[in-house]
N, C-alpha and C positions, 0 to 999 in steps of 0.2 A: 456369519458376518452380517452386521446390520446394514440397512440402506444408508448411503452416505460415506461408508468407509471405502478405502481403496484396497484392492487385493491383487495378488500376483496373477499375471497372465502368461501364456506361453510366449517364449522368446524374450522374457524379461520385461521390466517396466511395470506399470500399474494400470488398472482400469481407472477411467475418469470417474469422479464422484457421480452418484445418482442425483441429478439436479431436478428431476421431476417430482421427487418427494413421495412417489407411490410405487417404487420398485422398478420403474422403467428407466432404462439408460437413455441419454440423449443420442441424437443421430451422430454417427461416427464423424469426428472432426478433431484434428490435432493442430491447434493454433500454435504458432511460435511466439513465445514471450521473451522479449529482450530485456535482460537485466543490465541496466546502465552501470558499467563498471568504472566508477570514478575513484576507486581505491579505498573507500571507507565504508565499513558496515559488514554485516553477516552475509556476504554475497553467496558463499557456498551453501549455507543453511537455507537461504531463500531458494537457491537453485534446486536443491534436493526436495524441498516442500512443493515447489511448482511441478516438478517431475512426478511427484507422488500423486498429484491430483489430475494428471493426464496431459500436461502441457509439454511441448517440445521447447527447450530452453536454450537461449544463446546468452551466455555471460560474457560481455564484451564491451570494449570502448570503440570498436570499429564502426564508423558511421554507416557504411553500406549495409552491414549486418543489422544494425538498429533500424535503418530505414526499411529493411525487408521484413521486420517483425510485425506481428499482428497486434501486439500490445507491448507497452513498456512499463517496467517496474524500476522505480528510483529508490534504492535502499539508502541506508545511512546510519552511522553511529559516530558521535563526536561533535565537534564544533561547527556551527553553521558557516562561519566565514571560511574555514579551512575547506569544507566541502564545496562551497561555491567557487573558491579559488581553483580547486582541482577541476571542477566542471568547466570553468572558463578556459583553463589552460588546454584542455582536451577538446574544446569546442562542443562539449556536450550540452551546455546550457542552451545554445541556439538550436541544436538538433532536437532536443526534447520539446522546446517551444514550437518548432516547425512541425513536428509530428502531431502535437496536440492540436495545433491550428488546422491540420488536415483531418481531424476527427479520430485519430488513433487513441484508443484507451490508454490512460496513464494511471499508475498507482504508486503513490509515495508511501514509504514505510518508515515510521519513527522519524529520524532526522529528515529522511526523504520527503515526508509529508510537510515538514516545516519549510523545506526548500521550495515548495510549490507557491508559497506566499510572496508578497511583494518585498518584505524586508524583515530583519530581525534586529533586536537590540543587544544581542549577545556579544560580549567582548568588543564593545564600541560600535557595533552595528554593521550591517552589510545589506545589500539588496539581494533578493532572491530571484526565482524564475518568473514570478509575476503571473502565474497561471490562475491564481485565486486572489481576490482582493483581501487585504488584511495584513497583519504583522505578527511576529513571534516575540513574546515577552517572557520574562522570568515567571516561573510557577510560584504562586503565593499560597503557602500551606501552613498557616500559623500553628505552631506546636507540633508539627510533623517533620519528619526527616526529608530533606531534599538532597539528592534526586529522589523522586518517587520510583521505587523499584518493587515490582510485584504484580499480582493479579488484581484487577479492578473491574467491577461490573460496569458495563457500558449500556446505557439506556438509549434505544434508537428513537430519534425524533421525527424522521421522515422515512418513507418507503423508498427503496432504491434497489436496482438489480444486484448491487454488491452485497446486499443484506438478505437476499432471498433464503428462506429456510432457517433463519436464525432466531425467529420469534421476535419478541419485543425488546429483549436485552440478551447480552452474553458477556462472559468474563474473558478478558484478554490480558496478556502479560505486557506490562508497561515498564519502560526504563527511560526517564526523562526529567529534566529540570527546567525546561522551557515549554511553553504552550502557545498554540496559535489563537489569535483573536480575529475571527472572521469578520470582515466588514459587512457581509450580507448574511443574516441569520438563516436564510434559506439554503446556504451552502453547508450548514451543520447537519450531519446525519446522525450523530450520536455523541453523547456526553458521559464522561465519567465523573467521579466525585472524590476529591482528595483535599480535604480542608476547604472544600467549596467546589462547585462544578467547573469542569474544564472541557474543552473541545477535544474529542477523541477520534471522531470520524468526520470527514468532509467529502463533499462531492458537488461538482457542477458539470452537467453533461456527462461525458465519459472520463472526466478527470477526477480521480479519487485520491484521498490520503487517509492514513490511519496512524495515530500517534503511538500505537503499540507494535509489537513484533508478532505478526500472524504465524510466522514459522516456528514460534515458541509457544503458541497458544492452543495447542492440542486440537481437538476436533473442530472447535469453532473457528480457529485460525485457518485450518485447512479448508473448511467450508467457504470462508471468505475468499481465499485464493482460488478455489474452484469456481466461485461465482465470477471473479474477475477474468479467469480463463474463458468462461462461457461468454462473457460480454465481448471479449476480444474475438472469439470465434464468430459471434453474430455480426459484429461490425465488419469483419473481413469477408464474410460470405457474400 
């Protein structure tokens, strides 16, 4: 088994990924990642992927459990306004903002990344969590099918802990018809290209977002989730 892969250990579960890049395993640490369960998205698939890279996972909408987590993942599939409505009804919008303000690492996946921004124009528009400045607009890809579905190479534009060990670019599985327009180009960590460049990875401090599904993106996606788990462990230490 090559470095970076997860393997079985006694008692079940998996070994965390080798984050050192030279065959050495990180110091023992099992952070808890809270998956914010607002009812929309591949929550179970994300849960299994995080467990595979060595995290303890709490898939929940319970505020106390999410406040106790070392890092938060905001998943999402579907419409922006519907997801934000569910977040508000459960009080999860304020909880995620509260934890981010406290320095807790946050990772938005697909629609969950879009929710991190201030607003979206989708279906008449709605406001988002406002953790990152910018808005979400329709993907423009002249001559190509929308939604954009499939693997797309993402070129990394800035170094970040989330991208450790991934080189200068990697392919990830995308499913989307809207894209984020970051107000600050310094928040853009990676761009894909589909009829033109689009923002695929963002980050400001320990708040990150990816337009793709890392849980469906093979080794590169698992590596990214392992990196986020490591970020959460370091912040919690």
